[in-house]
Every structure is written in C-alpha cells, then in structure tokens.
C-alpha positions as CSV (number, residue, x, y, z in Angstrom):
1,M,-33.0,288.7,120.8
2,A,-30.6,288.9,123.7
3,Q,-31.5,291.5,126.3
4,F,-28.8,293.8,127.7
5,S,-28.7,296.0,130.8
6,P,-25.8,297.8,132.5
7,L,-25.7,295.1,135.2
8,S,-26.1,292.0,133.1
9,F,-24.4,290.0,130.3
10,P,-26.0,288.0,127.5
11,R,-27.1,284.6,128.7
12,W,-24.5,282.8,126.5
13,L,-21.6,284.7,128.1
14,T,-21.1,282.2,130.9
15,P,-18.8,282.7,133.9
16,S,-16.5,280.0,132.4
17,H,-15.4,282.5,129.8
18,F,-14.0,284.8,132.5
19,I,-12.6,282.0,134.6
20,M,-10.7,280.7,131.6
21,I,-9.2,284.1,130.9
22,G,-8.1,284.3,134.6
23,L,-6.6,280.8,134.4
24,L,-4.7,281.7,131.2
25,L,-3.4,284.9,132.8
26,I,-2.2,283.1,135.9
27,F,-0.4,280.5,133.8
28,A,1.1,283.1,131.6
29,I,2.4,285.1,134.5
30,A,3.8,282.1,136.3
31,H,5.3,280.4,133.2
32,S,6.9,283.5,131.6
33,G,7.8,285.0,135.0
34,L,9.8,281.9,136.0
35,A,11.4,281.8,132.5
36,S,12.4,285.4,133.0
37,L,13.9,284.7,136.4
38,R,15.8,281.6,135.3
39,V,19.3,283.1,135.3
40,W,18.7,284.6,138.8
41,G,17.0,281.5,140.1
42,E,19.7,279.2,138.9
43,S,22.4,281.3,140.6
44,K,20.5,280.9,143.9
45,I,19.4,277.2,143.9
46,G,21.1,275.6,140.9
47,A,19.9,274.7,137.4
48,R,18.4,271.3,138.3
49,L,16.4,272.5,141.3
50,Y,15.1,275.5,139.4
51,R,14.0,273.2,136.6
52,V,12.1,271.1,139.2
53,L,10.5,274.3,140.6
54,F,9.5,275.4,137.1
55,A,7.9,272.1,136.5
56,L,6.1,272.0,139.9
57,V,4.5,275.4,139.1
58,S,3.9,275.0,135.4
59,I,2.6,271.4,135.1
60,P,-0.2,271.7,137.7
61,L,-1.4,275.0,136.2
62,A,-1.3,273.5,132.7
63,T,-3.2,270.5,133.8
64,I,-5.9,272.6,135.4
65,L,-6.2,274.6,132.1
66,V,-6.6,271.4,130.1
67,I,-9.2,269.9,132.4
68,Y,-11.2,273.1,132.6
69,F,-11.1,273.5,128.8
70,F,-12.3,269.9,128.2
71,N,-15.1,270.3,130.7
72,H,-16.4,273.6,129.4
73,R,-15.5,273.5,125.7
74,Y,-19.2,273.5,124.5
75,E,-20.3,276.4,126.7
76,G,-21.2,279.8,125.4
77,L,-22.7,280.7,122.0
78,M,-22.4,278.1,119.2
79,L,-21.1,280.1,116.3
80,W,-20.9,277.2,113.8
81,Q,-21.5,273.5,113.7
82,V,-19.4,271.6,111.2
83,Q,-18.6,268.3,112.9
84,D,-21.0,266.4,110.6
85,I,-19.5,267.8,107.4
86,Q,-17.5,265.2,105.5
87,G,-13.8,265.8,105.8
88,V,-13.9,268.1,108.7
89,K,-12.9,265.5,111.3
90,A,-10.0,264.3,109.2
91,T,-8.8,267.9,108.7
92,V,-8.9,268.6,112.4
93,W,-6.9,265.5,113.2
94,I,-4.3,266.4,110.5
95,L,-4.0,269.9,111.8
96,S,-3.6,268.6,115.3
97,F,-1.0,266.1,114.2
98,I,1.0,269.0,112.5
99,S,0.6,271.1,115.6
100,F,2.4,268.5,117.7
101,I,5.2,268.3,115.2
102,F,5.8,272.0,115.7
103,L,5.5,271.6,119.4
104,Y,8.0,268.8,119.4
105,P,11.3,270.8,120.1
106,A,10.3,270.5,123.8
107,T,11.6,266.9,123.4
108,F,15.1,268.2,122.7
109,N,17.4,267.3,125.6
110,L,14.7,265.3,127.4
111,L,17.1,264.5,130.2
112,E,17.6,268.2,130.8
113,I,13.8,268.7,130.9
114,A,13.5,266.0,133.6
115,A,16.5,267.6,135.4
116,I,18.4,264.3,135.2
117,T,21.2,266.2,133.6
118,K,22.0,269.9,134.1
119,P,19.5,272.0,132.1
120,E,21.1,274.4,129.7
121,V,19.9,277.1,127.3
122,H,20.7,276.2,123.7
123,L,20.8,278.1,120.4
124,Y,19.3,275.9,117.6
125,E,19.2,276.7,113.9
126,T,18.5,273.3,112.4
127,G,15.5,271.1,111.8
128,I,12.2,272.6,112.5
129,I,13.9,275.9,113.6
130,R,14.6,276.4,109.9
131,I,10.9,276.6,109.3
132,S,10.1,278.8,112.3
133,R,12.3,280.2,115.1
134,H,9.4,279.7,117.5
135,P,7.8,276.4,116.5
136,Q,5.9,276.2,119.8
137,M,4.0,279.3,118.9
138,V,3.2,278.0,115.4
139,G,2.1,274.6,116.9
140,Q,-0.2,276.3,119.4
141,V,-1.8,278.5,116.7
142,I,-2.5,275.5,114.5
143,W,-3.9,273.6,117.5
144,C,-6.2,276.5,118.3
145,I,-7.4,276.8,114.7
146,A,-8.1,273.0,114.6
147,H,-10.1,273.0,117.8
148,S,-11.9,276.2,117.1
149,I,-13.1,274.7,113.8
150,W,-14.3,271.5,115.5
151,L,-16.0,273.1,118.5
152,G,-17.2,276.4,117.2
153,T,-18.1,277.9,120.6
154,T,-17.3,281.3,122.0
155,F,-15.6,279.6,125.0
156,T,-13.2,277.8,122.6
157,L,-12.5,281.1,120.8
158,V,-11.8,282.9,124.1
159,T,-9.4,280.0,125.0
160,S,-7.7,280.1,121.6
161,F,-7.3,283.9,121.6
162,G,-5.8,283.7,125.1
163,L,-3.4,280.9,124.2
164,I,-2.3,282.6,121.0
165,A,-1.8,285.9,122.8
166,H,0.4,284.3,125.4
167,H,2.5,282.6,122.7
168,I,2.9,285.8,120.7
169,F,4.1,287.5,123.9
170,A,6.4,284.5,124.4
171,V,8.0,285.1,121.0
172,W,9.0,288.7,122.0
173,H,9.9,287.6,125.5
174,G,12.0,284.6,124.4
175,D,13.9,286.7,121.8
176,R,14.5,289.3,124.4
177,R,15.9,286.8,126.9
178,L,18.1,285.1,124.3
179,T,19.4,288.4,123.0
180,K,20.3,289.4,126.5
181,R,22.0,286.0,127.1
182,Y,23.9,285.5,123.8
183,G,24.1,289.0,122.4
184,E,25.4,289.1,118.8
185,A,25.3,285.3,118.4
186,F,21.5,285.3,118.8
187,V,21.1,288.5,116.7
188,K,22.8,286.5,113.8
189,V,20.4,283.6,114.4
190,K,17.5,286.0,114.2
191,E,18.8,287.3,110.9
192,R,19.0,283.8,109.4
193,T,15.6,282.6,110.7
194,S,12.0,283.7,110.8
195,V,9.0,283.6,113.1
196,I,6.5,283.2,110.2
197,P,6.7,279.6,109.1
198,M,8.7,278.9,105.9
199,L,9.5,282.6,105.3
200,A,13.3,282.1,105.8
201,V,13.2,279.1,103.5
202,L,11.3,280.9,100.8
203,D,13.5,284.0,100.8
204,G,16.7,281.9,100.8
205,R,18.0,282.4,104.3
206,Q,17.4,278.8,105.2
207,K,17.4,275.5,103.3
208,L,15.6,272.4,104.6
209,D,17.6,269.2,105.2
210,I,15.5,266.1,105.5
211,K,18.3,264.4,107.5
212,E,17.8,266.8,110.3
213,F,14.3,265.5,110.8
214,L,15.3,261.9,111.1
215,K,15.8,261.9,114.8
216,P,14.5,259.7,117.6
217,A,12.7,262.7,119.1
218,Y,10.4,262.8,116.0
219,V,9.7,259.0,116.4
220,G,8.8,259.7,120.1
221,V,6.5,262.6,119.2
222,I,4.7,260.6,116.4
223,G,4.3,257.7,118.8
224,F,2.9,260.1,121.4
225,I,0.4,261.6,118.9
226,F,-1.0,258.1,118.0
227,L,-1.1,257.2,121.7
228,F,-3.0,260.4,122.4
229,W,-5.4,259.7,119.5
230,W,-6.1,256.2,121.0
231,L,-6.5,257.6,124.5
232,H,-8.6,260.6,123.5
233,P,-12.0,259.1,124.3
234,W,-10.8,257.9,127.7
235,L,-9.3,261.4,128.4
236,M,-12.6,263.0,127.7
237,T,-14.3,260.7,130.1
238,A,-11.6,261.0,132.8
239,T,-11.5,264.8,132.7
240,A,-15.3,265.0,132.9
241,R,-15.1,263.4,136.3
242,V,-12.9,266.1,137.6
243,T,-14.9,269.2,138.9
244,I,-13.0,272.5,138.4
C-alpha cells in the first residue's frame, strides 16, 4: 500500500505529471492569449506578420508538448491494460481517424494559415460545422479518449484532462471573440448550430449535405492520416531521442 506523508507524494505520481500540467498551461495562455489579441495585434503589425508571430509561438510550444507526451506516456500508475484485447487497437485507430476529420477545419484557407494570403476570420455554417460549431474541440476529445484507452496511465489522463479543459475554454473564448467581432450575425449562427456533435442535426436546425464534404481539404486530411499512420513507428523512435 502506498505510504503518504505531508511532504511526499505516492511513488507513481512522477514529476512528469506536474511538468505536463505546466506545459499545457503555458501553451493555453500563449495560444488563447494571442488569439484574444489578434485584432489589436493586426492593427499594429498587419495580419500576415501577426499570423507568423502566432505560428512562431504556438508551433514550438505544441511540438514540445507532443514530444514530452510521447516520451512520458507510460509514466505514472497503470490504471488498465487493454492493448492485447482483440479489437482495441482497431478501435483506437478508428477513433484517431475520426478525431482528425473533426480537427480538419484548420485546413480551410491553407494559404491564409501560411500567411501567403492575408489571414481573415470567417463565419462557417457548412460541412462539419453543421455537426459541431467547434469541431476542433470534438476532435481533441475523441483523440484523448482513444489514447487514454490505449495507454491507460495516469500521465495520459492528466494530459487528456488538460487538453480537454483547454478546448472547452476555447469554445467559450472563441464564441466570445466571434460575438464581439460579428455581433448579431454570429448570434444567429450560434442559434442554428450546436457545440454538442449532431445535436443541431437531430433537432432540425441543420441538415447534412454530403456534397459539402467532397472537398480537396478532406482528401488532404485523409492522406495526412494515412501518412501519419505509416510514419507513426518512426515518430516514436525519433521523439525518444529528444530529451525534454
């Protein structure tokens, strides 16, 4: 039985748990903070340069998070071990595939993301937005569920809870920023869409149109998923060589 004292933690509660919480907090503050300051920042340095600044801050922080997660994912207390159960691996890969489909709207306006053309803020109400107004949040939750099932460690759960908490905050934060920017136009979009997946479709506020999903962006995302699947073993090896 684990021994407790006022000045000690159980042995399984490794420092990596607290470091990951800190890294997630730093990323959340930087990412959401820069998003909140977008209008002000663009007025000072321009939309393209602000997009570059956003990327220069967010991408390195996200890369550190990914590497740290890969390198410490099996630390902490093993709560369950289901990797050898038939069907679990396939289920995890299917859930991961679905998660990237929801994360896909980041590929909208790829030239704007790369700051090749002037980045703009857009109001969407088609495609995957009909399923959920915040598909990135849905995708992140599904990704966390899949990896928590597969790994089963307290470190993974801490990471998952942190990521989900950040994305739930981003739902509120994003709606607040869009309401401030677009006013009544976004209020009407909110009324016609839902955060909970498929709720707006089920209650009749939205109707899915398969044609809206037949876009090159989806082809690119599906190609990326299969490329990532193929590169996954190499990525595990490569990240293990990076000490963070």
